[in-house]
C-alpha positions as CSV (number, residue, x, y, z in Angstrom):
1,M,70.1,-52.0,-48.5
2,K,71.2,-48.5,-49.2
3,K,68.0,-47.7,-51.0
4,Y,66.0,-49.0,-48.1
5,I,67.8,-46.6,-45.7
6,V,67.3,-43.8,-48.2
7,Y,63.5,-44.5,-48.2
8,L,63.3,-44.5,-44.5
9,G,65.1,-41.2,-44.3
10,I,62.7,-39.6,-46.9
11,L,59.7,-41.0,-44.9
12,A,61.0,-39.5,-41.7
13,V,61.6,-36.1,-43.3
14,G,58.1,-36.1,-44.7
15,L,56.5,-36.9,-41.4
16,L,58.5,-34.1,-39.7
17,L,57.5,-31.6,-42.4
18,G,53.8,-32.7,-42.1
19,W,53.8,-32.2,-38.4
20,I,55.4,-28.8,-38.7
21,L,53.0,-27.6,-41.4
22,F,49.6,-29.1,-40.1
23,G,50.0,-30.0,-36.5
24,G,50.7,-26.4,-35.2
25,S,47.9,-25.0,-37.4
26,S,45.4,-27.4,-36.0
27,K,46.4,-26.5,-32.4
28,E,46.1,-22.8,-33.3
29,E,42.7,-23.3,-34.9
30,T,41.5,-25.3,-31.8
31,D,42.7,-22.5,-29.5
32,H,41.1,-19.9,-31.7
33,N,37.8,-21.7,-31.7
34,H,38.0,-22.2,-27.9
35,D,38.6,-18.4,-27.5
36,A,35.7,-17.6,-29.8
37,V,33.4,-19.8,-27.8
38,T,34.6,-18.2,-24.6
39,E,34.1,-14.7,-26.0
40,T,30.7,-15.7,-27.3
41,N,29.6,-16.9,-23.8
42,Q,31.1,-13.9,-22.0
43,M,28.6,-11.8,-20.1
44,W,29.1,-8.3,-18.7
45,T,27.7,-7.0,-15.5
46,C,27.8,-3.9,-13.2
47,S,29.7,-4.1,-9.9
48,M,27.0,-1.9,-8.2
49,H,24.0,-3.6,-9.9
50,P,24.8,-7.3,-10.4
51,Q,21.3,-7.9,-11.8
52,I,22.4,-6.2,-15.0
53,M,23.7,-8.8,-17.4
54,Q,24.6,-7.9,-21.0
55,P,26.3,-9.9,-23.8
56,E,28.7,-7.1,-24.6
57,A,30.7,-4.4,-22.8
58,G,29.2,-1.0,-22.3
59,D,27.7,1.3,-19.6
60,C,25.3,0.3,-16.8
61,P,21.8,1.5,-17.7
62,I,21.2,2.4,-14.0
63,C,24.3,4.2,-12.8
64,G,26.3,4.6,-16.0
65,M,29.4,2.8,-14.7
66,D,31.5,0.7,-17.0
67,L,30.4,-2.9,-17.2
68,I,32.9,-5.6,-16.1
69,P,33.2,-9.3,-17.2
70,S,30.9,-11.5,-15.2
71,E,32.6,-14.3,-13.4
72,A,31.1,-17.8,-13.9
73,G,31.5,-20.6,-11.4
74,A,32.9,-24.0,-12.0
75,D,29.5,-25.2,-13.2
76,G,29.2,-22.4,-15.7
77,L,26.7,-20.4,-13.7
78,A,26.9,-16.7,-13.1
79,V,27.6,-15.3,-9.6
80,D,23.8,-14.7,-9.0
81,E,22.7,-18.1,-10.2
82,F,22.6,-21.5,-8.5
83,K,21.4,-25.0,-9.0
84,L,19.3,-27.2,-6.8
85,T,19.1,-31.0,-7.0
86,E,15.7,-32.7,-7.2
87,N,16.0,-33.7,-3.5
88,A,16.8,-30.1,-2.5
89,M,13.8,-28.8,-4.4
90,A,11.6,-31.4,-2.7
91,L,12.9,-30.4,0.7
92,A,12.4,-26.7,0.0
93,N,8.9,-27.4,-1.4
94,I,9.7,-25.5,-4.6
95,Q,7.1,-25.8,-7.4
96,T,7.3,-24.3,-10.9
97,T,4.7,-23.5,-13.4
98,V,4.5,-22.1,-16.9
99,V,3.8,-18.4,-17.0
100,G,0.8,-17.5,-19.2
101,K,-2.9,-17.1,-19.4
102,G,-5.1,-19.8,-18.0
103,N,-8.7,-20.7,-17.1
104,V,-10.1,-20.4,-13.6
105,E,-11.5,-23.7,-12.5
106,G,-15.2,-23.4,-11.5
107,N,-15.1,-19.6,-11.7
108,T,-13.2,-19.6,-8.4
109,I,-9.9,-17.9,-7.6
110,K,-8.0,-17.6,-4.3
111,L,-6.6,-14.2,-3.5
112,S,-4.9,-12.7,-0.4
113,G,-6.5,-9.5,1.0
114,K,-8.6,-8.1,3.8
115,I,-12.0,-6.6,4.3
116,A,-11.9,-2.9,5.1
117,E,-14.3,0.0,5.9
118,N,-16.1,1.7,3.0
119,E,-14.3,5.1,3.2
120,E,-17.0,6.7,1.2
121,A,-19.6,5.9,3.9
122,N,-17.5,6.9,6.9
123,A,-18.3,10.1,8.9
124,V,-16.5,12.2,11.5
125,Q,-18.4,13.5,14.5
126,V,-17.2,17.0,15.4
127,S,-17.9,19.6,18.2
128,Y,-19.6,22.7,17.0
129,F,-18.3,24.8,20.0
130,S,-15.2,24.8,22.1
131,G,-15.1,23.8,25.7
132,R,-14.3,20.9,28.1
133,I,-15.8,17.4,27.8
134,E,-17.6,16.9,31.1
135,R,-18.9,13.4,30.1
136,L,-18.1,11.1,27.2
137,N,-20.8,8.4,26.6
138,V,-18.7,6.4,24.2
139,S,-16.7,3.8,26.1
140,F,-14.7,1.8,23.4
141,T,-13.9,1.5,19.7
142,G,-16.4,-0.8,18.0
143,E,-19.4,0.5,19.9
144,E,-22.6,1.0,18.0
145,V,-24.2,4.4,17.9
146,R,-27.5,5.7,16.5
147,K,-28.3,9.0,14.9
148,G,-29.6,11.4,17.6
149,Q,-27.9,9.5,20.5
150,L,-26.2,11.5,23.2
151,L,-22.4,11.2,22.7
152,A,-21.0,13.8,25.1
153,T,-21.8,16.7,27.4
154,I,-19.5,19.8,27.0
155,Y,-19.1,22.8,29.2
156,S,-18.4,25.8,26.9
157,P,-17.7,29.3,28.3
158,E,-18.4,30.8,24.9
159,L,-21.9,29.2,24.8
160,Y,-22.5,30.2,28.4
161,A,-21.8,33.9,27.5
162,A,-24.0,33.6,24.3
163,Q,-27.0,32.4,26.4
164,Q,-26.6,35.5,28.6
165,E,-26.6,37.6,25.5
166,L,-29.8,36.0,24.3
167,I,-31.6,36.7,27.6
168,T,-30.5,40.4,27.4
169,A,-31.4,40.7,23.7
170,A,-34.8,39.1,24.3
171,S,-35.6,41.9,26.7
172,L,-34.7,44.4,24.0
173,K,-36.2,42.7,20.9
174,E,-38.8,45.3,20.5
175,S,-36.3,48.2,20.3
176,Q,-33.4,46.3,18.8
177,P,-34.8,43.4,16.7
178,A,-31.6,43.1,14.6
179,L,-29.5,42.4,17.7
180,Y,-32.1,39.9,18.9
181,K,-32.1,38.1,15.6
182,A,-28.2,38.1,15.4
183,V,-27.9,36.4,18.8
184,R,-30.4,33.7,17.9
185,N,-28.6,33.0,14.6
186,K,-25.3,32.8,16.5
187,L,-26.7,30.0,18.7
188,K,-28.1,28.2,15.6
189,L,-24.6,28.1,14.2
190,W,-23.6,26.1,17.2
191,K,-26.3,23.6,16.3
192,L,-28.7,24.6,19.1
193,S,-32.2,23.7,18.0
194,E,-35.2,26.2,18.0
195,N,-36.6,24.4,21.0
196,Q,-33.4,24.8,23.0
197,I,-33.1,28.5,22.1
198,N,-36.8,29.1,23.0
199,Q,-36.4,27.3,26.3
200,I,-33.4,29.5,27.3
201,E,-35.4,32.6,26.4
202,E,-38.5,31.6,28.2
203,T,-36.9,30.3,31.4
204,Q,-34.3,33.0,31.6
205,K,-31.9,30.4,32.9
206,V,-28.4,29.7,31.5
207,K,-27.3,26.1,31.0
208,E,-23.7,25.3,31.9
209,N,-23.4,22.0,30.0
210,F,-24.6,21.3,26.5
211,P,-25.1,17.9,24.8
212,V,-23.5,16.7,21.6
213,Y,-25.7,14.3,19.6
214,A,-24.7,11.8,16.9
215,T,-25.4,13.1,13.4
216,V,-25.2,9.6,11.8
217,S,-25.6,5.9,12.8
218,G,-22.7,3.5,12.6
219,T,-19.8,1.8,14.4
220,V,-17.2,3.8,16.3
221,A,-14.0,3.2,14.3
222,E,-11.8,5.5,16.4
223,K,-12.0,7.6,19.6
224,L,-10.2,10.9,19.1
225,V,-10.9,12.4,22.5
226,E,-11.2,11.4,26.1
227,Q,-13.4,12.6,29.0
228,G,-11.9,15.8,30.5
229,D,-10.2,16.9,27.3
230,Y,-10.4,20.5,26.2
231,I,-11.6,20.8,22.6
232,K,-11.9,23.5,20.0
233,Q,-14.8,24.4,17.7
234,G,-14.8,22.0,14.7
235,Q,-12.5,19.5,16.4
236,P,-13.2,15.8,15.5
237,L,-14.5,13.7,18.4
238,L,-15.2,10.3,16.8
239,K,-14.7,8.5,13.5
240,I,-17.9,6.6,12.7
241,A,-17.9,3.8,10.1
242,N,-21.0,2.5,8.3
243,L,-20.4,-1.2,8.1
244,N,-23.5,-1.9,6.1
245,T,-21.2,-1.9,3.1
246,V,-17.5,-2.7,3.2
247,W,-14.6,-2.9,0.7
248,G,-12.6,-6.0,-0.1
249,N,-9.0,-5.1,-0.9
250,F,-7.2,-8.0,-2.6
251,D,-3.8,-8.5,-4.3
252,V,-4.2,-9.7,-7.9
253,Y,-1.3,-11.0,-10.0
254,E,-0.7,-9.6,-13.5
255,N,-1.9,-12.8,-15.2
256,Q,-5.2,-12.5,-13.3
257,I,-6.1,-8.9,-14.1
258,D,-8.0,-9.9,-17.3
259,L,-10.4,-11.9,-15.1
260,F,-11.8,-8.8,-13.5
261,K,-13.8,-6.0,-15.1
262,K,-15.2,-2.7,-13.8
263,G,-18.7,-3.1,-12.5
264,Q,-18.4,-6.9,-12.3
265,E,-20.3,-8.7,-9.6
266,V,-18.2,-11.1,-7.5
267,M,-19.0,-13.3,-4.5
268,I,-16.4,-13.4,-1.7
269,T,-16.1,-16.2,0.9
270,T,-13.6,-16.2,3.8
271,N,-12.6,-18.7,6.5
272,A,-13.8,-16.4,9.3
């Protein structure tokens, strides 16, 4: 009986020593492994730029501030991450696809964009002399004009005075041919034709208003003046667009750039 008690005592002491030696070490090892996993999963971010996420501490590549530990939610996601259930994705109509190169079905691709004027074919109608617009024959943007069409009638004090100079110089052209030639060239710079200059010289009458004719054909894209405005020499009157050729400006994603080459012919269809 005494031996039995002794054996029980030895067994109890052995169990106690085993728990002391191995039980605490196992707990420490478990805690250590848990800390190691935690440290391995720890991400660092910038308080000013939360899009910056790095696996180790350091400086923000944008502002240079010290990175701070990124807080994760209860589901293990970072503060700028979230999860959606399948029902939520269906309600939000969210679709995903694998990023990469692909083939265009039937050589057709849908792009967002708009048709614009061909800037290389546009023109600006200007006035070649200063004055006041007595009559503007263009009523609205989008109006069609033809080359040589009367666009406006302008009263110009400078042109009025130049006509009087021509009449005076014409009477002195035998004695002062240089003066006569200079006055005629001055009127030519204001885009008066030979016939107009000859008519003034022959009739000896001064015109008060002079016409402005269209130098190109096209569609009025913008009216820059109104009837009654005072204008300067060289001031733009109208922007005229040639819509015989137009530009198509479209937004292309990076994975679609390889589908387009310089000089490539494409066919565009629109819903309009």
